[in-house]
N, C-alpha and C positions, 0 to 999 in steps of 0.2 A: 860940697862940705868935705873938709879934710878929716882924717882920723882924729886929729886933735880937737877939731870943732865938735865931733860927735860925742866926745867925752863930756862936753858941757851941756848936753841935752838933758835937762833936769826932768824930774817927774812931773812938775807942774807944766813945763813946756810941752812935754809929750801929751799930757792930758788936754791941754789947750788945743794942740794940733788935732787930736782925735775928735774933740767936740766940734771944731770948725769943719773938719772933713765930713763928719756924719750929718751935720746940719746942712751943709752944701749938697750932700748926696740926696737927702730926703727932700730938700727944696727943689732939686732938679726933677725928682719924680712927680711932685705936685705941679711944677711948671709944665712938664711934658703932658700931663693929663689935662691941664687947662687948655693947652694947644690942641690936644686931641678932641676935646669937646667943642672948642671953637671952630675946628675944621671939619666938623661932622664925622668925627671918629676915624679920620684918615690914618692916624698912627696905629690903629689896631692891626693894620696890614703887617706890622713888624713883629707880630706874634709868631710863634713857631707852629706850623702845620705839619703833622706827623708824616714822616717818610716821603716828603716832597723834597727832592735834591736841592732845589733852589732855596728852600727854607733854612738850610744850614747857615746861610749868611745872617739869619735873624736870631741865632742862638744868643748872642751877646745883647743886641738891642732889646730883645724881648724881656730881659731882666729889668729894664727901665720903663717898660710900658705897662699900663693897667687898663682894666675895663670898668672905668667909673671911679668917682672919688671915694666911694665906700671901700673899694678894693685897695686904693692907695692908703686910706686911713688904717685899714686892718694890718697893713705891713709896716707902717711908719714907726710906731712905738717900739716893737721888737727890733726892727732894723737899727733904730737909733741906739738902743741899749746894747744889743749884741755887737753892733759895729764899733761902738765906743770902747767896750771892754776888750774886743779883739785888737783894735787899733792901738791900745795902750802898749801892746807888745812891739810896736814899730809900724810906721805907716807903710813902708815898702813891703814888709812881710804881710801886712793886712791886705794890701792891694793884690799881692800874688795869691794869697789864700782865696780872696774873693773871686779872682779870675778863674781859678781852678774850679771853685764851686759853681760859678755861673756856666762854665763850659760843660761840666759833667752833668749838671742838672738839666741844661738845655738839650744835651744829646740824649739823656734819658727820656725826656719828653718827646723828642723827635722819633726815637726808636719805639717807644711803648705806648704812647697816647693813642686813643681811638682814631681811626682814619677820618680826616676832615676836621678834627678838633683844632681850634686855634688857641694856643696857650701863651699867656704872657703874665708878667708880674714878678715882684721881688721875693716871693715867698720861698722859692728854691734857695735863694741866698740866705734868707732868714733861717731856714732849717739847717743849712750848711754851717752857718756861724754858730748856731746852737750846738751842733755836734762837735765843732771845733773847740768851743769853750769848755764843754763838758769833759772832753778827754785830754785837752792840752796839758793841764797840770799834772796828770798821771804820766803822760809821755815824757814830760820834762822834769818830773820829780820836784815840782815846785809847790810848796805848801800853800802859798797865797793863791796860786792859780787853781789848785785843787779846791780850795774853799769857794772861789768864784764859780767854778764849774758846778759844784754841788748846789750852790745857791740858785744858779740859773736853772739847773735841772729840777730843783724843788718847786720853783715858781712857775716854770713854763712846761715842765715835762708832760703833764696831762694834755695840754693843748697841742703840743707837738705830736704826741701819740695819736690823738684823734685825727690830726691832719694826715696821718699815714694810712688811715683806714679807707679802703676804696668803696665807700658807700654813697658819697655825694658826687654825682657826675659833673657838677660845676666846679669841683675842686680838683686840681691836678696832684693826686697822690704820687704820680710818677715823678713830677718835679720835686716834690717834697722828699721822697725817698732817696732819689739820686743826689739831691742837694745835701741831705744828712750824711749819706755815705761819703760824699766828696769832702765834707767838712772834717769828718773823722780821719780820712786819709790825709788831708792837708795838715792835720796836727802832727802826723808822723813825718810827712814830707818836708815840712818847714820847721821842725823842732830845733830849738837852740841846743847846740852841742856844748857840753862843758869842756873848757880848755883843760888839757892835761896839766897836772901839778908839776 
């Protein structure tokens, strides 16, 4: 796409691309879990086991794997919504933000999860996109994005807060916490800079 072509990228075109991307993303998660179930949970091996050097290769794949359909379902709706809202700011920027969140969340799991724990799922990305959306508007001084962030925080803030409490051993608060921190950092790292007048 040339610079001239990019100026024709309308709001409706951007929204359509964001919808299609997130529908494809979530469909992939469900398809992978279906394959996992059909194969006797062979894909569970792509989760991250803490502090095992060879498991670093699974940091990215683990964000696409889940432990059952209930696990996928719990992540699907917030991922669709947060991903769509984040992708409205540009698909390439969204993919870069998502990669940073997945890497940091996965490394946090690898470093700080209990020994022998196998962790997988898109919740680190969900928490990261939440953090990204909540602070992005303030970082970029964009009133519309501030409003979106406040709405996201009001609706999902309590659920996100509960996911950070280390009380349930079946929930990776480590992945949630590092995902959230990575999303906040990504809002600064990938902020749009206003062109000088």
